[in-house]
C-alpha positions as CSV (number, residue, x, y, z in Angstrom):
1,M,65.6,162.2,75.3
2,S,65.7,164.4,73.1
3,N,63.1,167.4,72.2
4,D,63.3,165.8,68.6
5,A,63.0,162.4,70.0
6,F,60.0,162.9,72.0
7,N,58.0,164.8,69.4
8,Q,58.5,161.6,67.7
9,A,57.1,159.1,70.1
10,L,54.5,161.8,69.9
11,T,54.1,161.3,67.0
12,E,54.1,157.8,66.5
13,S,51.4,157.8,70.2
14,L,48.9,159.9,68.6
15,G,46.6,158.0,65.7
16,F,45.5,160.4,62.2
17,W,42.2,161.3,64.1
18,D,42.8,161.9,67.1
19,Q,41.5,165.4,68.7
20,V,43.9,167.1,70.6
21,T,44.1,169.8,73.2
22,P,47.3,171.0,73.9
23,D,48.2,171.9,77.6
24,N,50.1,175.5,77.2
25,E,51.3,177.9,74.0
26,E,54.5,176.4,73.4
27,W,52.1,173.0,73.3
28,R,49.6,175.0,70.5
29,L,51.8,175.7,68.2
30,K,53.4,172.4,67.9
31,I,51.0,170.6,67.1
32,P,50.8,170.9,63.5
33,E,53.5,169.8,63.2
34,V,54.2,166.8,65.6
35,H,50.8,165.5,64.9
36,P,50.4,162.7,61.9
37,N,47.3,165.0,60.2
38,K,49.2,168.1,58.9
39,Y,45.8,169.2,58.1
40,I,44.2,169.5,61.8
41,R,42.1,172.5,62.6
42,E,42.5,174.5,65.3
43,Y,39.1,176.0,66.9
44,T,38.1,176.7,69.9
45,R,36.4,175.4,73.2
46,H,34.3,176.1,75.5
47,R,34.3,175.4,79.2
48,Y,31.4,175.8,81.7
49,I,31.1,174.9,85.3
50,V,27.7,174.6,87.3
51,T,27.5,174.1,90.5
52,R,24.5,173.1,92.8
53,E,24.0,176.5,94.1
54,T,23.4,177.9,90.8
55,F,21.9,175.1,88.5
56,T,18.0,175.8,88.0
57,P,16.1,173.6,87.1
58,I,13.7,173.3,83.9
59,E,9.8,173.3,84.0
60,L,9.3,169.7,81.8
61,S,5.3,171.8,81.4
62,L,5.0,175.1,79.6
63,P,3.2,177.6,80.9
64,E,-0.4,178.2,79.1
65,G,-0.2,180.0,76.1
66,Y,3.7,178.4,75.1
67,V,3.9,175.9,72.3
68,L,8.0,174.6,71.2
69,E,9.7,176.0,68.6
70,K,12.9,174.6,66.7
71,I,15.5,176.7,68.2
72,D,18.8,178.0,66.4
73,L,21.3,176.4,68.1
74,P,24.2,178.3,66.7
75,E,23.1,181.2,67.2
76,L,21.8,180.6,70.7
77,R,25.5,178.9,71.6
78,K,26.8,182.1,69.8
79,K,25.1,184.1,72.7
80,R,25.7,181.3,75.3
81,A,22.0,182.1,76.4
82,V,21.1,178.2,77.4
83,A,24.0,177.6,79.0
84,E,23.5,180.9,81.6
85,R,20.5,180.0,81.8
86,V,20.2,177.7,83.6
87,G,23.3,178.1,85.6
88,F,26.2,177.3,84.0
89,K,29.1,180.1,83.8
90,L,31.7,180.6,81.3
91,A,34.8,179.1,83.1
92,D,37.3,179.7,80.0
93,T,37.7,179.0,76.6
94,Y,40.6,177.4,75.4
95,P,42.3,175.4,71.7
96,S,41.9,172.8,70.7
97,F,42.5,170.4,67.7
98,T,40.5,168.7,65.3
99,S,40.1,166.5,62.2
100,Y,36.5,166.7,61.2
101,A,33.6,169.5,61.9
102,P,34.1,170.0,66.3
103,I,30.7,169.3,66.7
104,E,28.3,167.5,69.5
105,N,25.3,167.2,67.3
106,F,25.3,167.8,63.4
107,A,22.5,170.9,63.8
108,D,25.2,172.0,65.2
109,L,26.0,173.2,61.3
110,K,24.7,174.6,58.6
111,D,25.1,173.5,55.3
112,D,27.2,176.3,54.9
113,G,29.4,176.0,57.8
114,W,29.9,172.1,56.6
115,Y,30.5,173.3,53.0
116,E,33.4,175.4,54.4
117,W,35.1,171.9,56.3
118,G,33.8,170.1,53.1
119,A,36.0,172.7,51.1
120,Y,38.9,172.5,53.9
121,L,39.2,168.9,53.8
122,Q,38.6,168.7,49.8
123,Q,42.0,170.7,49.4
124,A,43.7,169.1,51.8
125,S,42.7,165.9,50.8
126,Q,45.1,166.6,47.4
127,K,48.0,165.6,49.2
128,E,46.0,163.8,53.0
129,P,43.4,161.4,50.5
130,R,42.8,159.7,54.1
131,L,41.1,162.9,54.7
132,Y,38.9,162.5,51.5
133,L,36.2,160.9,53.4
134,E,34.9,163.0,55.5
135,C,35.5,165.9,52.9
136,L,32.6,163.9,51.5
137,H,30.8,163.3,54.1
138,C,30.9,167.0,54.8
139,Y,30.0,168.3,51.3
140,V,26.6,165.4,52.6
141,K,25.8,166.9,55.4
142,A,25.9,170.4,53.2
143,N,23.8,169.2,50.8
144,A,25.6,170.0,48.1
145,V,24.4,167.2,45.4
146,E,27.3,167.9,43.2
147,K,30.3,168.9,44.7
148,A,29.4,165.1,46.6
149,Q,29.3,163.7,43.2
150,E,32.8,165.8,42.6
151,I,34.6,164.2,45.2
152,V,33.3,160.9,44.2
153,R,35.2,161.4,40.5
154,E,38.4,162.6,42.4
155,M,37.9,159.1,45.0
156,T,37.4,156.9,42.4
157,K,40.1,158.6,40.0
158,A,43.5,158.2,42.7
159,E,41.4,154.5,43.4
160,I,40.1,155.8,47.2
161,E,37.5,153.2,48.0
162,C,33.8,154.7,47.9
163,D,31.8,152.6,48.9
164,L,28.6,153.6,47.8
165,E,26.4,151.4,49.7
166,E,28.1,152.3,52.8
167,L,27.5,156.3,51.3
168,N,24.1,156.0,50.2
169,G,23.2,154.3,54.6
170,A,24.7,157.0,56.1
171,I,22.7,159.7,53.4
172,A,19.8,158.1,54.7
173,Y,20.8,158.6,58.3
174,Y,21.6,161.9,57.5
175,R,18.1,162.8,56.3
176,S,16.9,161.1,59.5
177,E,18.4,163.5,61.2
178,G,17.0,166.3,58.9
179,L,20.1,167.6,57.0
180,C,21.3,166.6,52.7
181,S,17.3,166.7,51.8
182,A,18.9,167.4,47.9
183,F,20.5,163.9,47.8
184,K,16.7,162.7,47.1
185,A,17.0,159.1,44.3
186,P,16.8,158.7,41.9
187,E,17.9,163.2,41.2
188,W,21.4,161.4,43.2
189,T,23.4,159.1,41.0
190,I,27.2,159.4,40.4
């Protein structure tokens, strides 16, 4: 099988939304060429290891005089303080590719991070309309009412379905997770 035939077969086996992690630099450079989503984005993943010998159990009760407070998780992740404090060691970092924000929890990105993803996807949506809905949800999570309204109008103009009942259900869920406080009825309208 030729390289071109192999690459074509690979493209056909990947789904548009599939995340991909290459195993070497040559494949890292090829992913944007062979992935069905030509706007897939590269980001850096971190791999941690922990062994029984290095793991430190966390106390479930707080010492006298201490209180629990919400933390700035992205800031802590920059410092890797939490993982390393309980015994995890950074083993390595490696590239990966995704069509959507690479998060584990909605709070992993602040409003400006969600906005940046929305802006990227909005630009990409001009040539790849399947990205509009993800773009819209990024702007909602960014608390950007006007941009979300703009995207709904763009989707309507491009004849791309936007189920507003489903969107409002998603907004209610995001609000329960502490996001998109500006999306309140009756202010939030198209």
